[in-house]
Each structure stands twice: as structure tokens, then as C-alpha cells.
C-alpha positions as CSV (number, residue, x, y, z in Angstrom):
1,M,6.4,6.8,-9.9
2,K,9.9,5.3,-10.5
3,G,9.9,1.7,-11.4
4,F,6.2,1.5,-12.3
5,L,4.6,1.4,-15.7
6,R,1.1,2.9,-16.0
7,L,-1.3,0.7,-17.8
8,G,-4.3,3.1,-17.8
9,K,-7.3,3.5,-15.6
10,I,-10.1,1.2,-14.5
11,A,-13.2,2.7,-12.9
12,G,-11.2,5.9,-12.5
13,I,-8.3,4.1,-10.6
14,Q,-4.8,4.2,-12.0
15,L,-3.4,0.7,-12.8
16,E,0.4,0.3,-12.5
17,V,2.8,-2.6,-12.8
18,H,6.2,-2.8,-11.2
19,W,9.2,-3.6,-13.5
20,T,10.0,-6.7,-11.5
21,F,6.8,-8.2,-12.9
22,A,8.7,-8.7,-16.2
23,L,11.3,-10.7,-14.3
24,L,8.5,-13.0,-13.1
25,L,7.4,-13.6,-16.7
26,I,11.0,-14.2,-17.9
27,W,11.7,-16.6,-14.9
28,A,8.5,-18.6,-15.4
29,G,9.1,-18.9,-19.2
30,F,12.7,-20.0,-18.6
31,V,11.7,-22.7,-16.1
32,E,8.8,-23.9,-18.4
33,F,11.2,-24.2,-21.4
34,Q,13.8,-26.1,-19.4
35,N,11.1,-28.5,-18.3
36,S,9.3,-29.1,-21.6
37,A,11.4,-27.4,-24.4
38,D,8.0,-26.6,-25.9
39,F,7.3,-23.1,-27.0
40,T,3.5,-23.8,-27.0
41,R,3.7,-24.6,-23.3
42,V,5.8,-21.5,-22.7
43,A,3.2,-19.4,-24.4
44,V,0.4,-21.0,-22.4
45,N,2.4,-20.5,-19.2
46,Q,2.9,-16.8,-19.9
47,G,-0.8,-16.3,-20.9
48,F,-1.8,-18.0,-17.6
49,I,0.2,-15.6,-15.5
50,L,-1.3,-12.6,-17.3
51,V,-4.9,-13.9,-16.9
52,L,-4.2,-14.7,-13.3
53,M,-2.9,-11.1,-12.8
54,A,-6.2,-10.0,-14.3
55,C,-8.0,-11.9,-11.6
56,V,-5.8,-10.1,-9.0
57,V,-6.8,-6.8,-10.5
58,L,-10.4,-7.7,-10.2
59,H,-9.7,-8.8,-6.6
60,E,-8.3,-5.3,-5.8
61,L,-11.1,-3.7,-7.6
62,G,-13.5,-5.5,-5.3
63,H,-11.8,-3.8,-2.3
64,A,-11.6,-0.4,-4.1
65,L,-15.2,-0.2,-5.3
66,T,-16.6,-1.4,-2.0
67,A,-14.5,1.3,-0.2
68,R,-15.9,3.8,-2.6
69,K,-19.3,3.1,-1.2
70,F,-18.0,4.5,2.0
71,N,-16.5,7.6,0.4
72,I,-13.0,6.2,0.6
73,K,-11.0,6.7,-2.6
74,T,-8.3,4.5,-4.1
75,Q,-5.4,6.2,-5.7
76,R,-4.0,3.2,-7.7
77,I,-3.8,-0.5,-8.0
78,I,-0.2,-1.8,-8.1
79,L,0.7,-5.1,-9.6
80,L,3.8,-6.8,-8.1
81,P,5.3,-10.3,-8.6
82,I,3.8,-11.4,-5.4
83,G,0.3,-10.0,-6.1
84,G,-1.6,-6.7,-6.1
85,V,-2.1,-3.8,-3.8
86,A,-5.0,-1.3,-3.8
87,T,-3.8,1.9,-2.2
88,L,-6.9,3.1,-0.4
89,D,-6.7,6.5,1.2
90,K,-7.6,4.8,4.5
91,M,-9.4,1.8,5.8
92,P,-12.9,2.4,7.3
93,E,-12.9,2.5,11.1
94,K,-16.4,1.1,11.5
95,P,-16.1,-2.7,12.0
96,G,-19.0,-3.4,9.6
97,Q,-17.6,-1.3,6.8
98,E,-14.0,-2.7,7.2
99,L,-15.5,-6.3,7.2
100,L,-17.2,-5.6,3.9
101,V,-14.1,-4.0,2.3
102,A,-11.9,-6.7,3.5
103,L,-14.2,-9.5,2.2
104,A,-14.9,-7.9,-1.1
105,G,-11.6,-8.9,-2.7
106,P,-11.7,-12.7,-1.8
107,A,-15.5,-12.6,-2.7
108,V,-14.5,-11.7,-6.3
109,N,-12.2,-14.7,-6.5
110,V,-15.0,-16.9,-5.1
111,V,-17.3,-15.7,-7.9
112,I,-14.6,-16.3,-10.5
113,A,-14.0,-19.8,-9.2
114,L,-17.7,-20.6,-9.2
115,L,-18.1,-19.4,-12.8
116,L,-15.2,-21.5,-13.9
117,S,-16.7,-24.6,-12.1
118,L,-19.7,-24.3,-14.3
119,V,-17.7,-24.9,-17.5
120,I,-15.0,-27.3,-16.2
121,P,-15.7,-31.1,-15.6
122,L,-14.3,-31.0,-12.1
123,K,-15.2,-34.6,-11.3
124,S,-12.9,-35.9,-14.0
125,Y,-9.9,-34.1,-12.2
126,F,-10.7,-35.6,-8.9
127,N,-11.0,-39.3,-9.6
128,F,-8.7,-41.8,-8.0
129,D,-6.7,-42.7,-11.2
130,N,-3.6,-40.5,-10.6
131,V,-2.0,-41.6,-13.9
132,V,-5.0,-40.5,-16.0
133,V,-5.3,-37.2,-14.1
134,E,-1.6,-36.5,-14.5
135,E,-1.9,-37.1,-18.3
136,M,-4.9,-34.9,-18.5
137,L,-3.2,-32.0,-16.6
138,Y,-0.1,-32.2,-18.8
139,A,-2.0,-31.4,-22.0
140,P,-1.8,-27.6,-22.9
141,N,-5.5,-27.2,-23.7
142,L,-8.2,-24.7,-22.8
143,Q,-9.8,-27.1,-20.3
144,N,-6.7,-27.4,-18.3
145,F,-6.0,-23.7,-18.6
146,L,-9.3,-23.0,-17.0
147,F,-8.9,-25.7,-14.4
148,Y,-5.5,-24.3,-13.2
149,L,-7.2,-20.9,-13.1
150,F,-10.0,-22.3,-11.0
151,I,-7.4,-23.7,-8.5
152,A,-5.4,-20.5,-8.6
153,N,-8.5,-18.4,-7.6
154,V,-9.3,-20.9,-4.8
155,M,-5.8,-20.5,-3.5
156,L,-6.0,-16.8,-3.7
157,V,-9.1,-16.9,-1.5
158,L,-7.4,-19.2,1.0
159,F,-4.1,-17.3,1.1
160,N,-5.8,-13.9,1.5
161,L,-8.0,-15.1,4.3
162,I,-5.0,-16.0,6.5
163,P,-5.8,-14.1,9.7
164,A,-2.7,-11.9,9.5
165,F,-2.0,-8.3,8.5
166,P,-1.7,-7.1,5.8
167,M,-3.7,-9.9,4.3
168,D,-7.5,-9.5,4.0
169,G,-7.9,-12.2,6.7
170,G,-6.1,-9.9,9.2
171,R,-8.6,-7.1,8.5
172,V,-11.5,-9.5,8.7
173,L,-10.3,-10.7,12.1
174,R,-9.7,-7.1,13.4
175,A,-13.2,-6.1,12.2
176,L,-14.9,-9.0,14.0
177,L,-13.0,-8.4,17.2
178,A,-13.8,-4.6,16.9
179,F,-17.5,-5.4,17.3
180,R,-16.7,-6.1,21.0
181,L,-13.4,-4.5,21.6
182,S,-11.8,-1.1,20.9
183,R,-10.0,-0.7,17.6
184,V,-6.6,-0.6,19.3
185,E,-7.3,-3.8,21.3
186,A,-8.7,-5.5,18.2
187,T,-5.7,-4.5,16.1
188,N,-3.2,-5.6,18.9
189,I,-4.8,-9.1,19.1
190,A,-5.0,-9.5,15.3
191,A,-1.4,-8.3,14.9
192,A,-0.1,-10.7,17.6
193,I,-1.8,-13.6,15.8
194,G,-0.4,-12.5,12.5
195,Q,3.1,-12.3,13.8
196,S,2.8,-15.6,15.5
197,L,1.8,-17.1,12.1
198,A,4.7,-15.3,10.5
199,V,7.1,-17.1,12.8
200,V,5.5,-20.5,11.9
201,F,5.9,-19.6,8.2
202,F,9.5,-18.6,8.7
203,I,10.4,-22.0,10.3
204,L,8.4,-23.9,7.7
205,G,10.2,-22.0,5.0
206,F,13.5,-23.8,5.8
207,F,11.9,-27.3,5.5
208,V,9.1,-26.8,2.9
209,N,9.5,-23.9,0.6
210,P,11.9,-20.9,0.9
211,F,9.2,-18.7,-0.5
212,L,7.4,-19.0,2.9
213,I,10.3,-17.1,4.4
214,L,9.5,-14.1,2.2
215,I,5.8,-14.4,3.1
216,A,6.8,-14.5,6.8
217,F,8.7,-11.2,6.6
218,F,5.8,-9.7,4.7
219,I,3.3,-10.7,7.3
220,F,5.4,-9.9,10.4
221,F,6.3,-6.4,9.4
222,G,2.9,-5.7,7.9
223,A,1.3,-6.7,11.3
224,Y,3.8,-4.5,13.2
225,G,3.2,-1.6,10.9
226,E,-0.6,-1.8,11.2
227,N,-0.5,-2.1,14.9
228,R,1.9,0.8,15.3
229,M,-0.2,3.0,13.0
230,V,-3.5,2.3,14.8
231,K,-1.9,3.1,18.2
232,Q,-0.5,6.3,16.9
233,N,-3.8,7.4,15.4
234,S,-5.4,6.6,18.8
235,L,-3.0,8.8,20.6
236,L,-3.6,11.6,18.1
237,K,-7.3,11.4,18.2
238,G,-8.8,14.7,19.3
239,H,-5.5,16.6,18.9
240,V,-5.3,19.4,16.3
241,V,-2.5,20.6,14.1
242,K,-1.9,23.7,16.1
243,E,-0.6,21.6,19.0
244,A,2.3,20.2,16.8
245,T,2.9,23.2,14.5
246,L,6.4,24.6,14.0
247,T,6.0,28.3,14.5
248,N,9.6,29.4,14.6
249,I,10.3,28.9,10.8
250,T,12.2,30.7,8.2
251,V,10.0,31.9,5.4
252,L,11.8,32.1,2.0
253,R,11.1,34.7,-0.7
254,P,10.8,33.6,-4.3
255,D,13.8,35.8,-5.2
256,N,16.1,34.1,-2.6
257,N,18.8,31.9,-4.3
258,V,19.9,28.4,-3.5
259,Q,23.1,29.6,-1.8
260,E,21.1,31.5,0.7
261,V,19.0,28.5,1.4
262,I,22.2,26.3,1.8
263,E,23.5,28.7,4.5
264,I,20.2,28.4,6.4
265,L,20.4,24.6,6.1
266,L,23.9,24.5,7.6
267,S,23.3,27.1,10.4
268,S,20.0,25.6,11.7
269,T,18.0,22.4,12.1
270,E,15.4,23.4,9.4
271,K,15.3,21.1,6.4
272,D,12.2,22.2,4.5
273,F,10.8,25.7,3.9
274,V,7.7,27.7,3.1
275,V,8.0,30.2,0.2
276,A,5.8,33.3,0.5
277,L,5.4,36.8,-0.9
278,D,3.4,39.5,0.6
279,K,1.9,37.0,3.1
280,E,0.7,34.7,0.2
281,I,2.1,31.2,0.2
282,K,3.8,30.5,-3.2
283,G,5.3,27.0,-2.7
284,I,7.5,24.8,-0.6
285,V,11.2,24.0,-0.9
286,T,12.6,20.7,0.6
287,Q,16.1,19.8,1.5
288,K,16.0,17.3,-1.4
289,D,15.3,20.3,-3.8
290,V,18.2,22.2,-2.4
291,I,20.7,19.4,-2.6
292,K,19.6,18.7,-6.2
293,H,20.4,22.3,-7.2
294,A,23.5,22.7,-5.0
295,K,25.8,22.9,-8.1
296,T,23.9,25.9,-9.3
297,P,23.7,28.1,-6.2
298,S,22.6,31.2,-8.1
299,I,19.4,29.7,-9.2
300,L,16.3,31.3,-7.6
301,V,13.9,29.7,-5.2
302,K,11.0,30.4,-7.5
303,D,12.5,28.1,-10.1
304,I,12.9,25.1,-7.8
305,M,10.0,25.4,-5.4
306,D,7.1,22.9,-5.5
307,K,4.0,24.9,-6.4
308,N,1.8,21.8,-5.9
309,F,1.3,21.9,-2.2
310,T,-1.5,21.5,0.4
311,V,-2.2,24.0,3.1
312,I,-3.5,22.8,6.4
313,D,-5.6,24.8,8.9
314,E,-4.5,24.8,12.5
315,S,-7.9,23.4,13.5
316,A,-7.6,20.3,11.5
317,E,-7.0,17.0,13.3
318,I,-3.4,15.7,13.2
319,T,-4.7,12.4,11.9
320,K,-5.7,14.3,8.7
321,V,-2.0,15.2,8.2
322,L,-1.1,11.5,8.4
323,E,-3.7,10.8,5.7
324,L,-2.3,13.4,3.5
325,V,1.2,12.1,3.9
326,G,0.0,8.6,2.8
327,K,-1.9,10.1,-0.1
328,E,0.4,12.8,-1.4
329,K,3.7,11.1,-0.4
330,K,4.8,14.5,1.0
331,S,5.7,15.2,4.7
332,F,5.8,19.0,5.0
333,F,2.8,21.3,4.9
334,P,2.3,25.0,5.5
335,V,-0.1,25.7,8.4
336,T,-2.6,28.7,8.4
337,S,-5.0,30.4,10.8
338,N,-7.8,32.4,9.3
339,E,-5.9,31.9,5.9
340,K,-2.7,33.5,7.3
341,L,0.6,31.6,7.5
342,I,1.5,30.7,11.1
343,G,4.0,27.9,10.6
344,A,4.4,24.4,9.2
345,I,4.0,20.8,10.2
346,D,6.1,17.8,9.2
347,M,6.5,14.2,10.2
348,V,9.5,14.9,12.4
349,N,7.4,17.1,14.7
350,I,4.4,14.8,14.6
351,S,6.7,11.9,15.7
352,E,8.1,14.0,18.6
353,F,4.5,14.9,19.6
354,I,3.5,11.2,19.5
355,L,6.6,10.3,21.6
356,L,5.7,13.0,24.3
357,K,2.1,11.8,24.4
358,T,3.2,8.2,24.7
359,E,5.5,9.0,27.6
360,S,2.9,11.2,29.4
361,S,0.2,8.5,29.1
362,N,2.5,5.8,30.6
């Protein structure tokens, strides 16, 4: 994935870090050097960020390993300057399961904070002599390092339990509501609360800390996206791929060349194509592939087609296609009936299907 560095695997889950994380380290180091002009403090500062990110990884592993108990896989854990993201294939729909998965991450930080509290003299940091405490906190030693790590984990718990999507607290709220309400109603209420909090954060950002404005956008659009996705899945429930399949498609041969595909692109509304030979599906070719090789129109389809594709049976639920789109980052799939090609399905057609179902239900 572009912009991401793979760090390896933990419990079979790929760990990646975005390149902007390096900017966080550089910025934090620069600010610390400006304030103290002490390379020791800069090194401690950088080490603290890395250890804190390790706590974030453990937090995301809490989500991932709990989800695994419910047969939900996690493709990767991504580290960003604002935190981490575990890309679960999906969230469990049963309220009890979602509640456990959502709470598992913050629970990890609670355990870390409790363990740190056993080795830190917390009482000495919470006395009323502010001058003494300030002098204590300024010293770059192990005790202060662990104290700051304790505070950071407590803050991670409190921040993540804000009842707003896409934070864990939003999912906890939705799960609790779903014990009494439908998933759509529960999501709608949780999303509305989340977006209301986002507006509050946005206003506070102008007076308290501009970073709150970024969090506000993150929450607002995260809540909107979650609500929209759940409503779409509800509309699609019970509907199968056959209902939204494109049957009038052009099937390419492996020996077609790019120029022939360009002519089809320009003379029709088709953007992506299935490649087959003797009724056997060989691959898929997307508009992006064609544009990429437009300067070499004589190149054959077999040399540019994607051979790593997923075939969907017409009897599968459309929601399964949405899961595949999220999992494989592809939006075009051949559709078969009794293992014979009958068409294809893509996100454009699914969106049109959702639109028609929305209008017909109003």
C-alpha cells in the first residue's frame, strides 16, 4: 500500500505505519529541542512516542483478537500520527459481541495503566505542593517516563470511550442501544450523538485547541459514514447478487489488444471488463489498467489483466460484495451461475440498486 511501511506481523496481523508518522517524530523532537536544548530530553521524548505507539498497537490487538473469537479477521493494524486503526473485515452485528470487541481495546489500556500504577509512587505526584511536583516532572528519568505513560494510557481510555463513531465509545453506545432497538435505530441515535459532540468540539477548537477541530471532522464524518453504511446494509439484507448483476457486458479475450479495449471504452458506458477464454474466466481488466497502458495500444489484454480476482455466485447476498470491496479494495467482480459466467457486479450498479430500493421504500 502506498505511503505505508510494513513492520511485520503480530499474531498473524500485518502491522503498517504511515509515512506521516515520521513527521510526528520530527515535529515532537524539534519542539522539545526548542524548549530545552537538551538532546537527552529529545531522546526521551522520541522514546516515549514510540512506547506510546506500542500501547496503541496493543489496544488495536485487543480489538482484533477479540473479534477473532467471533470468526472475524483483521487484515492489518495501521499506525497514524493520530493513533491506530485495526481494519476488521466487519464489526459483529450481535450487540453482545460488538460490545466485547469495542471494549477490548480500552480494556488493554486500563490493564497497562493498572500495571504502571503498581510501580509508580502516584501519591507523590498528586500532593498539593505544585512547585515540588513541577520539579519532579521536569526530570528526564524512568519514574517520570512511566508516570507520563500512565497518564497517556488513562487519556487513551477516556478519549476512546467518547460516545461517538468511529471511536470505541460510539460502538459501545450502539451495542447497548441495540439490546432494545434495531441496529439501524441504534446506529442512527449513536451517530446523531456523535455528530452533536463533533459540533461542540469544532466550536471549542477555536477557543481551546485547534487540534479539536481535526477531531471534530474525524468524528462527524466517521459517524455519518457508519450510519450510511448500516442503512445501506439494512436495505440490502435479503437481496442477492443476481438482482444487481450487469448481464449485458462485453467479455474480452486474452488476445484482444489495448486499442480494442479503448474503442469499447469510448463507445459505451462500460469501464471494467471480464476476460474469458472458452467460457473460463481468466482475469479482469479495469479502466485504470487501460489508461495506464494507453501509450502501448498493441499490448495484449493477457499481459495487463488482473489474475488475482474473486468470482461471486449469483445466489450470494449483496452485502457479501460490500464486505469483499472493503477487504480486497476492488469494486468489480465476475458473477457466475452454476460456475458459468453470467455477468458482473460493481459498486456503481450496487449504488443504483440501493437508490432504487430507497425510493421504493419511501
